[in-house]
Structures are given as structure tokens and as C-alpha cells.
N, C-alpha and C positions, 0 to 999 in steps of 0.2 A: 626568427619567428616570433611574432608578437603574441600577446596574451590570447586575443581572440582565436587565432589559429591553433594555439595550444589547447584551448578549451574544445574546439571542434575536433581535434585529433583525439583527445581523451574521450569525448562522446562517441565518436566512430569506433574506437577500440572497445569501449564498454558494450556498445550495441552488438558489434561482431562477436565479442566473446560470449555474450548472452545467447546469441543465435547458435553458436557452435556448441555451447553447453546444452541448449535445448534440443539440438539435433541429436546429441549423444544420448540424452535421456529418452527421447522418442525412439531411438534405434535399440534401446536396451532390451526389448522384448519382455518387459515387466519382470525382469529377473529380481530376486529378492537380495536385499542388501543387508550384510551382517552389521549390526550396530551394537552399542552398549546395552540397548533395550531389548536385544534379540534380533531376530530376522524380520525386516520390514520390506514390504513391497514399495518400489520406487514411486509409484503413483500415490500411494497412502502417504509416504514421506513428504512429497511435494505439496499435497493438499494440506497436511498439518502445518507446513511452513507458511503457506499462503494464508491459512486461517489465522495463524499466530500474528503475522504481519498486519492483516486487516484489522484484527483486534487491537493491536497496539496503535494503529492509525486512528481508530475509533476512540481510544482513550485520549489521545492527543486532542481530538476534536472536542471531547467533553471538557477537558481542561480549558480550551479556548472559549467554549461557551461560558464557563464559570468566570473566566477572566473578563470577557466582554461584558457580562452582566454586572460584574463588580464595578468595572469602569463607568458603566452607564448609571448604576445606582448611586455611586459616590461622586458623580460629576458636579453636584450642587448647581445645576442649571447652566454650566458652562458649555457653550455650543460645541467647542472643540472636543471636549471629553465625551459628550454625548455622541458626537458623530464617530469618534474613534471606537467607542463601545459598540455602536450599531454596526459599524463596518466589520469589526471582528466577528460579531455574531452572524452577520450575513455570509461572510467567507467561510466561517465554520459550518454553516448550514449547506453551503454549496459543496464544501469538502465531504460532508457526511452523505450527500446525495451521490457524489462520485464513489465514495466507499461502498455504499449499499448497492449501487449499480454494478460495481466491479465484483463485489461478493456474489451477486446473483449470476453474473456471467461466468465467473470462475466456477461456482457450484454447478451450473448447467453444463459447462465444458467437461468438468471432472466426472460428472455422472453419466453423461451421454456419449462422450468421446472417449475418455480415459478409462471408464468403467469402475471408478471409485464410488462406493456407496457410503 
């Protein structure tokens, strides 16, 4: 088995495991989970995790904006450094658009389908 087949197999396993876990969560009838913070509804718990992950991704994009701007400002007119800084800023902007869109979709889904407020 070569490396590309191994990567495909790992990807298929991760996707299938994610689907199985999500089916288990959807079939849980919103039972409360005992945690160290007390009893938490499974939908609220998942919403917290998603919000945390989206916040972390937004923080990474902010760091990329700063890094790209720093490269651009310290390029001293070198075309390669200017292009690299601009490229980082453009991709960070695209990433932020994806993060905001996913946040809106997740919030809509959690409020209207899962019933989390």
C-alpha cells in the first residue's frame, strides 16, 4: 500500500467515524451529560465546542493578517516579499470569510434544528 492509498484510507476512516459519532449524538434524545461542570445538554455542549473552535480559527487568521502585514511593510520594495505578504493577507481574508459563513450556518442550524439558544 503506497502513501496515497494510506492517506485515502485514513480520510475515509475519519469521515466514517465522524458520521457514526454524529448519528449517536443525534439519536441521544437530548439527554443531559454529567460533566465536571455539572449536567450539560448535549446540544449545548456541542455548540460550545464549535464556538470555541471557530474562535480559535479566527485567532489564527488574525495572526496571519499581522504576519502578512508585517512582511508587506518590511519588504523594502522587494517584489517577492510584497507578493508573499499580499498573498498571506488574501488567503487570511478568504479564510475569515469561510469562518464567518460557517459560524452563521452553525448558529442557524443549532437554533432552528437543534433548538439551542
